[in-house]
C-alpha positions as CSV (number, residue, x, y, z in Angstrom):
1,X,-4.2,23.6,14.6
2,X,-5.1,25.9,11.7
3,X,-7.6,23.4,10.3
4,X,-9.2,23.0,13.8
5,X,-9.5,26.7,14.2
6,X,-11.3,27.1,10.9
7,X,-13.7,24.3,11.9
8,X,-14.6,25.9,15.2
9,X,-15.9,29.0,13.3
10,X,-18.8,27.0,11.9
11,X,-21.9,28.4,13.5
12,X,-25.3,26.9,14.3
13,X,-26.9,29.1,11.7
14,X,-24.5,27.9,9.0
15,X,-25.3,24.3,10.0
16,X,-29.1,24.9,9.8
17,X,-28.8,26.5,6.4
18,X,-26.7,23.6,5.2
19,X,-29.2,21.0,6.5
20,X,-32.1,22.8,4.7
21,X,-30.1,23.0,1.5
22,X,-29.2,19.3,1.5
23,X,-32.6,18.0,2.5
24,X,-34.4,20.3,0.0
25,X,-32.1,19.0,-2.8
26,X,-32.8,15.4,-1.8
27,X,-36.6,16.0,-1.7
28,X,-36.4,17.3,-5.3
29,X,-33.7,15.1,-6.8
30,X,-33.3,12.0,-4.6
31,X,-32.5,8.8,-6.5
32,X,-34.4,5.5,-6.2
33,X,-31.7,2.9,-5.6
34,X,-32.3,-0.8,-4.8
35,X,-30.4,-0.8,-1.5
36,X,-32.5,2.1,-0.3
37,X,-35.7,0.0,-0.3
38,X,-34.3,-2.4,2.4
39,X,-33.2,-2.2,6.0
40,X,-31.6,-5.7,5.8
41,X,-28.2,-5.1,7.3
42,X,-26.5,-7.8,5.2
43,X,-27.8,-6.4,1.9
44,X,-26.7,-2.9,3.0
45,X,-23.3,-4.3,3.8
46,X,-23.1,-5.8,0.3
47,X,-24.0,-2.4,-1.3
48,X,-21.5,-0.5,0.8
49,X,-18.6,-2.8,-0.2
50,X,-19.7,-2.7,-3.9
51,X,-19.9,1.0,-3.9
52,X,-16.3,1.5,-2.8
53,X,-14.5,3.3,-5.6
54,X,-17.2,2.2,-8.1
55,X,-20.0,4.2,-9.8
56,X,-23.6,3.7,-8.7
57,X,-24.7,2.9,-12.2
58,X,-22.2,0.0,-12.4
59,X,-23.1,-1.4,-9.0
60,X,-26.9,-1.6,-9.5
61,X,-27.1,-4.8,-11.7
62,X,-24.3,-6.5,-9.7
63,X,-26.1,-5.8,-6.4
64,X,-29.4,-7.1,-7.7
65,X,-27.9,-10.3,-9.0
66,X,-25.8,-10.8,-5.9
67,X,-28.7,-10.6,-3.4
68,X,-30.8,-12.8,-5.5
69,X,-28.0,-15.4,-5.6
70,X,-27.0,-15.1,-1.9
71,X,-29.9,-13.4,-0.1
72,X,-28.5,-13.9,3.4
73,X,-25.1,-13.7,5.0
74,X,-25.2,-17.4,5.7
75,X,-25.8,-18.2,2.0
76,X,-22.7,-16.1,1.0
77,X,-20.6,-17.8,3.7
78,X,-21.5,-21.2,2.1
79,X,-20.6,-20.1,-1.4
80,X,-17.4,-21.2,-3.1
81,X,-14.6,-18.7,-3.8
82,X,-14.8,-19.2,-7.6
83,X,-18.6,-18.6,-7.6
84,X,-18.1,-15.4,-5.6
85,X,-15.3,-14.1,-7.9
86,X,-17.2,-15.0,-11.0
87,X,-20.3,-13.0,-9.8
88,X,-18.0,-10.1,-9.1
89,X,-16.2,-10.2,-12.4
90,X,-16.3,-6.9,-14.1
91,X,-17.1,-4.8,-11.0
92,X,-13.4,-4.2,-10.3
93,X,-11.1,-4.5,-7.3
94,X,-11.8,-8.3,-7.0
95,X,-10.1,-8.4,-3.6
96,X,-13.3,-6.8,-2.2
97,X,-15.3,-9.9,-3.2
98,X,-12.8,-12.1,-1.2
99,X,-13.0,-9.8,1.8
100,X,-16.8,-9.6,1.7
101,X,-17.0,-13.4,1.7
102,X,-14.5,-13.6,4.5
103,X,-16.6,-11.1,6.4
104,X,-19.7,-13.2,5.8
105,X,-18.0,-16.2,7.3
106,X,-16.8,-14.4,10.4
107,X,-20.2,-12.9,10.9
108,X,-21.8,-16.3,10.5
109,X,-19.5,-18.2,12.7
110,X,-18.4,-15.7,15.3
111,X,-21.5,-13.5,15.5
112,X,-24.2,-16.0,14.8
113,X,-25.1,-14.3,11.6
114,X,-25.9,-11.0,13.4
115,X,-24.5,-8.4,11.0
116,X,-25.4,-5.5,13.3
117,X,-23.5,-7.0,16.2
118,X,-20.5,-7.6,13.9
119,X,-20.6,-3.9,12.7
120,X,-20.4,-2.8,16.3
121,X,-17.3,-4.9,16.7
122,X,-16.0,-4.2,13.2
123,X,-12.3,-4.6,14.0
124,X,-12.9,-8.3,14.1
125,X,-14.5,-8.4,10.6
126,X,-12.2,-8.6,7.5
127,X,-12.4,-5.7,5.1
128,X,-14.7,-3.6,7.3
129,X,-13.5,-0.3,8.6
130,X,-15.1,2.5,10.6
131,X,-16.8,4.1,7.6
132,X,-18.4,0.9,6.3
133,X,-19.5,-0.3,9.8
134,X,-21.2,3.0,10.7
135,X,-22.8,3.2,7.3
136,X,-24.4,-0.2,7.8
137,X,-25.7,0.8,11.2
138,X,-27.0,4.1,9.8
139,X,-28.9,2.7,6.9
140,X,-30.1,-0.5,8.7
141,X,-31.2,1.1,12.0
142,X,-31.3,4.8,11.5
143,X,-28.8,5.1,14.4
144,X,-27.7,8.7,15.2
145,X,-24.2,8.1,13.9
146,X,-22.2,9.7,11.1
147,X,-19.8,8.5,8.5
148,X,-17.5,10.5,6.3
149,X,-16.4,9.1,2.9
150,X,-14.8,11.0,0.0
151,X,-18.1,12.5,-1.1
152,X,-19.1,13.7,2.4
153,X,-15.6,15.1,3.0
154,X,-15.9,17.1,-0.3
155,X,-19.4,18.4,0.7
156,X,-18.2,19.6,4.1
157,X,-15.1,21.2,2.7
158,X,-17.0,23.0,0.0
159,X,-20.1,24.0,2.0
160,X,-18.2,25.5,4.9
161,X,-15.2,26.8,3.1
162,X,-12.7,24.5,4.9
163,X,-9.2,23.9,3.6
164,X,-8.4,20.5,2.1
165,X,-5.9,20.0,5.0
166,X,-8.7,19.9,7.5
167,X,-8.1,16.9,9.8
168,X,-10.3,13.8,9.5
169,X,-11.2,14.0,13.2
170,X,-12.5,17.6,12.7
171,X,-14.6,16.5,9.7
172,X,-16.2,13.7,11.7
173,X,-16.9,16.1,14.5
174,X,-18.5,18.6,12.1
175,X,-20.5,15.8,10.5
176,X,-21.9,14.9,13.9
177,X,-22.9,18.5,14.5
178,X,-24.7,18.6,11.2
179,X,-26.7,15.4,11.8
180,X,-30.4,16.0,12.2
181,X,-31.2,13.7,15.2
182,X,-33.6,10.8,14.4
183,X,-33.1,11.3,10.6
184,X,-29.7,9.7,10.1
185,X,-30.7,7.3,7.3
186,X,-32.5,10.0,5.3
187,X,-29.7,12.5,6.0
188,X,-26.9,10.3,4.7
189,X,-28.9,9.3,1.6
190,X,-29.4,13.0,1.0
191,X,-25.7,13.7,1.4
192,X,-24.8,10.9,-1.0
193,X,-27.1,12.4,-3.7
194,X,-26.0,16.0,-2.9
195,X,-22.4,15.0,-3.4
196,X,-23.0,12.8,-6.5
197,X,-25.3,15.2,-8.3
198,X,-24.6,18.7,-7.0
199,X,-21.4,19.3,-5.1
200,X,-19.3,17.2,-7.5
201,X,-15.5,16.9,-7.7
202,X,-15.7,18.6,-11.1
203,X,-17.7,21.6,-9.8
204,X,-15.8,22.1,-6.6
205,X,-12.3,21.2,-7.9
206,X,-11.6,19.5,-4.6
207,X,-9.4,16.5,-5.1
208,X,-9.9,13.3,-3.2
209,X,-7.3,12.3,-0.6
210,X,-6.3,9.4,-2.8
211,X,-6.7,9.2,-6.6
212,X,-7.7,6.1,-8.5
213,X,-5.1,5.2,-11.1
214,X,-6.0,4.9,-14.8
215,X,-7.5,1.5,-15.6
216,X,-6.2,1.0,-19.1
217,X,-2.8,-0.6,-19.0
218,X,-2.8,-0.8,-15.2
219,X,-2.2,-3.7,-12.9
220,X,-5.9,-3.6,-12.1
221,X,-6.7,-4.3,-15.7
222,X,-4.2,-7.2,-15.8
223,X,-5.6,-8.6,-12.6
224,X,-9.1,-8.7,-14.2
225,X,-7.7,-10.4,-17.3
226,X,-5.9,-13.0,-15.2
227,X,-8.9,-13.8,-13.2
228,X,-11.2,-14.1,-16.2
229,X,-8.8,-16.6,-17.8
230,X,-8.2,-18.6,-14.7
231,X,-11.9,-18.9,-13.9
232,X,-12.1,-21.0,-17.1
233,X,-9.1,-23.3,-16.3
234,X,-5.7,-23.4,-14.4
235,X,-2.8,-22.0,-16.4
236,X,1.0,-21.7,-16.0
237,X,2.7,-18.3,-15.9
238,X,4.1,-19.0,-19.4
239,X,0.6,-19.8,-20.8
240,X,-0.9,-16.7,-19.2
241,X,1.8,-14.5,-20.6
242,X,1.2,-15.9,-24.1
243,X,-2.6,-15.5,-23.8
244,X,-2.5,-12.0,-22.4
245,X,0.5,-10.7,-24.2
246,X,1.8,-9.0,-21.1
247,X,5.1,-8.1,-19.5
248,X,6.5,-11.1,-17.5
249,X,7.6,-9.0,-14.5
250,X,4.2,-7.3,-14.3
251,X,2.4,-10.6,-14.5
252,X,4.6,-12.2,-11.8
253,X,3.8,-9.3,-9.5
254,X,0.1,-9.5,-10.1
255,X,0.1,-13.3,-9.6
256,X,2.0,-13.0,-6.3
257,X,-0.3,-10.3,-5.0
258,X,-3.5,-12.2,-6.0
259,X,-2.1,-15.3,-4.2
260,X,-1.4,-13.2,-1.1
261,X,-4.9,-11.9,-1.2
262,X,-6.4,-15.4,-1.3
263,X,-7.8,-15.0,-4.8
264,X,-5.4,-17.5,-6.4
265,X,-3.3,-20.5,-5.3
266,X,-0.4,-22.2,-7.1
267,X,-1.0,-25.8,-7.9
268,X,2.4,-27.1,-8.9
269,X,3.3,-25.0,-11.9
270,X,-0.2,-23.8,-12.6
271,X,-2.2,-21.0,-11.0
272,X,-5.8,-21.7,-10.1
273,X,-8.6,-19.7,-8.5
274,X,-8.6,-20.4,-4.7
275,X,-11.3,-22.8,-3.6
276,X,-11.6,-21.3,-0.1
């Protein structure tokens, strides 16, 4: 209740000052990003999935190559799993590539290729949650909706002096109060840049709700190494362990998880990148 009471103290004047601050900053410092030049809902979906837990600078070249290779949701649905994973290689969190392709197939087969209709019924689409669905609708249609990711959460907490314990539902409600009607696309682009360039985690010292583990020596690094090797040829566990010089137990856990996620399959004694 304490967090809700703090939220209720936010006044209309505070919100108007906040809007002016964010939009002025965006006018002066807004970034030109490739997915901002389109209202194609499929391409926006690709960018949103790629940007999850990944820096913008890393995403840009992957996004450009991806939409050149698979310019439509139907094209991605027809692609093979190894092709998709190879294109994603180096971007991190390779399970996102699998979910994105799974989503493209559901959108193609169950929604007739209509990405916007699928986002309105996002619970039926693999790997798409409320944030991603509303972000696609915002950036593709300028719908008067809001979405709250880690950056927007930090901005709201810092700008209105809210405690880190503020409930998500209150932040979503506050975000809706702050939305300039009819300017949702511009507003959310502005928020993204304001959070990335001005109200940063380093400056505000506001920790994210979940922290990303260190990559070096992590299971994420081992997953990437396994995938890179198996995209070249099937391998046994023993061969993988010898090639990667890794712990047997850690490797076994990674292989099991990657099979569960549909990234790999086991062909007899050998592991191979899943074909579908």
